[in-house]
MARLO-634243 format. One record per residue (C-alpha): residue number from 1; residue in one letter; x, y, z; chain. Coordinates in steps of 0.05 Angstrom, whole numbers. Example, Ala and Ser with C-alpha at 12.3 -4.5 7.8 and 13.67 -1.06 7.14 Angstrom:
! residues 2
r n->1 | res->a | east->246 | north->-90 | up->156 | chain->A
r n->2 | res->s | east->273 | north->-21 | up->143 | chain->A
END
This chain:
! residues 90
r n->1 | res->m | east->470 | north->631 | up->-632 | chain->A
r n->2 | res->t | east->459 | north->696 | up->-595 | chain->A
r n->3 | res->q | east->389 | north->712 | up->-586 | chain->A
r n->4 | res->t | east->362 | north->782 | up->-579 | chain->A
r n->5 | res->l | east->341 | north->813 | up->-523 | chain->A
r n->6 | res->e | east->273 | north->806 | up->-541 | chain->A
r n->7 | res->e | east->268 | north->742 | up->-549 | chain->A
r n->8 | res->l | east->296 | north->730 | up->-485 | chain->A
r n->9 | res->k | east->249 | north->771 | up->-452 | chain->A
r n->10 | res->d | east->181 | north->729 | up->-482 | chain->A
r n->11 | res->k | east->222 | north->662 | up->-466 | chain->A
r n->12 | res->v | east->220 | north->677 | up->-397 | chain->A
r n->13 | res->t | east->159 | north->712 | up->-399 | chain->A
r n->14 | res->c | east->131 | north->650 | up->-422 | chain->A
r n->15 | res->q | east->170 | north->609 | up->-367 | chain->A
r n->16 | res->i | east->137 | north->664 | up->-312 | chain->A
r n->17 | res->k | east->68 | north->643 | up->-341 | chain->A
r n->18 | res->r | east->74 | north->575 | up->-340 | chain->A
r n->19 | res->c | east->102 | north->571 | up->-273 | chain->A
r n->20 | res->k | east->40 | north->612 | up->-243 | chain->A
r n->21 | res->k | east->-10 | north->572 | up->-282 | chain->A
r n->22 | res->a | east->25 | north->505 | up->-245 | chain->A
r n->23 | res->e | east->17 | north->535 | up->-185 | chain->A
r n->24 | res->q | east->-50 | north->552 | up->-189 | chain->A
r n->25 | res->e | east->-72 | north->481 | up->-210 | chain->A
r n->26 | res->k | east->-30 | north->445 | up->-153 | chain->A
r n->27 | res->p | east->-72 | north->382 | up->-134 | chain->A
r n->28 | res->h | east->-103 | north->379 | up->-63 | chain->A
r n->29 | res->l | east->-91 | north->337 | up->-10 | chain->A
r n->30 | res->l | east->-168 | north->322 | up->-16 | chain->A
r n->31 | res->s | east->-158 | north->303 | up->-95 | chain->A
r n->32 | res->q | east->-106 | north->268 | up->-80 | chain->A
r n->33 | res->t | east->-133 | north->224 | up->-25 | chain->A
r n->34 | res->v | east->-196 | north->211 | up->-77 | chain->A
r n->35 | res->y | east->-158 | north->191 | up->-134 | chain->A
r n->36 | res->i | east->-118 | north->137 | up->-82 | chain->A
r n->37 | res->g | east->-186 | north->122 | up->-60 | chain->A
r n->38 | res->t | east->-201 | north->108 | up->-130 | chain->A
r n->39 | res->l | east->-138 | north->66 | up->-152 | chain->A
r n->40 | res->g | east->-160 | north->18 | up->-88 | chain->A
r n->41 | res->i | east->-229 | north->13 | up->-105 | chain->A
r n->42 | res->v | east->-208 | north->-5 | up->-179 | chain->A
r n->43 | res->m | east->-161 | north->-54 | up->-162 | chain->A
r n->44 | res->v | east->-196 | north->-90 | up->-98 | chain->A
r n->45 | res->l | east->-267 | north->-93 | up->-127 | chain->A
r n->46 | res->p | east->-245 | north->-148 | up->-186 | chain->A
r n->47 | res->i | east->-213 | north->-192 | up->-137 | chain->A
r n->48 | res->i | east->-271 | north->-193 | up->-94 | chain->A
r n->49 | res->g | east->-319 | north->-200 | up->-144 | chain->A
r n->50 | res->g | east->-276 | north->-256 | up->-166 | chain->A
r n->51 | res->v | east->-274 | north->-288 | up->-104 | chain->A
r n->52 | res->y | east->-354 | north->-282 | up->-84 | chain->A
r n->53 | res->l | east->-373 | north->-304 | up->-158 | chain->A
r n->54 | res->g | east->-321 | north->-373 | up->-148 | chain->A
r n->55 | res->r | east->-350 | north->-388 | up->-73 | chain->A
r n->56 | res->w | east->-419 | north->-382 | up->-102 | chain->A
r n->57 | res->i | east->-400 | north->-423 | up->-165 | chain->A
r n->58 | res->d | east->-363 | north->-476 | up->-117 | chain->A
r n->59 | res->s | east->-422 | north->-479 | up->-65 | chain->A
r n->60 | res->l | east->-466 | north->-503 | up->-137 | chain->A
r n->61 | res->i | east->-415 | north->-562 | up->-138 | chain->A
r n->62 | res->a | east->-429 | north->-635 | up->-105 | chain->A
r n->63 | res->g | east->-364 | north->-635 | up->-49 | chain->A
r n->64 | res->y | east->-308 | north->-598 | up->-31 | chain->A
r n->65 | res->s | east->-284 | north->-556 | up->-84 | chain->A
r n->66 | res->i | east->-241 | north->-489 | up->-90 | chain->A
r n->67 | res->r | east->-220 | north->-491 | up->-169 | chain->A
r n->68 | res->w | east->-271 | north->-438 | up->-185 | chain->A
r n->69 | res->t | east->-250 | north->-389 | up->-125 | chain->A
r n->70 | res->l | east->-180 | north->-397 | up->-138 | chain->A
r n->71 | res->s | east->-194 | north->-386 | up->-212 | chain->A
r n->72 | res->l | east->-237 | north->-325 | up->-203 | chain->A
r n->73 | res->l | east->-192 | north->-299 | up->-155 | chain->A
r n->74 | res->i | east->-129 | north->-299 | up->-193 | chain->A
r n->75 | res->t | east->-173 | north->-271 | up->-253 | chain->A
r n->76 | res->g | east->-192 | north->-205 | up->-215 | chain->A
r n->77 | res->v | east->-114 | north->-200 | up->-198 | chain->A
r n->78 | res->i | east->-97 | north->-197 | up->-261 | chain->A
r n->79 | res->i | east->-167 | north->-158 | up->-287 | chain->A
r n->80 | res->g | east->-152 | north->-111 | up->-223 | chain->A
r n->81 | res->f | east->-79 | north->-91 | up->-251 | chain->A
r n->82 | res->f | east->-98 | north->-83 | up->-323 | chain->A
r n->83 | res->n | east->-153 | north->-27 | up->-288 | chain->A
r n->84 | res->l | east->-94 | north->-2 | up->-246 | chain->A
r n->85 | res->y | east->-55 | north->14 | up->-312 | chain->A
r n->86 | res->f | east->-111 | north->38 | up->-352 | chain->A
r n->87 | res->l | east->-132 | north->94 | up->-304 | chain->A
r n->88 | res->i | east->-68 | north->111 | up->-292 | chain->A
r n->89 | res->k | east->-46 | north->118 | up->-356 | chain->A
r n->90 | res->e | east->-96 | north->171 | up->-370 | chain->A
END
């Protein structure tokens, strides 16, 4: 259980190097802002696309209908959440 002085010195040196590397690679405000913006776009685009496509399909059908709009809105929300999950998972 006792460590030699050299082993302890090596572990401390390794931890110091890791701390310095982490300090240099710290994310900056601009990169965090871009990341959050990307998350927003990845979530919102499928929702907006689903709504526009649903409205277009509903306009082709005679009478008043929002069936496709609601269906594709819900589909867009589900796809948006999956996109967020896979992007954050990386």
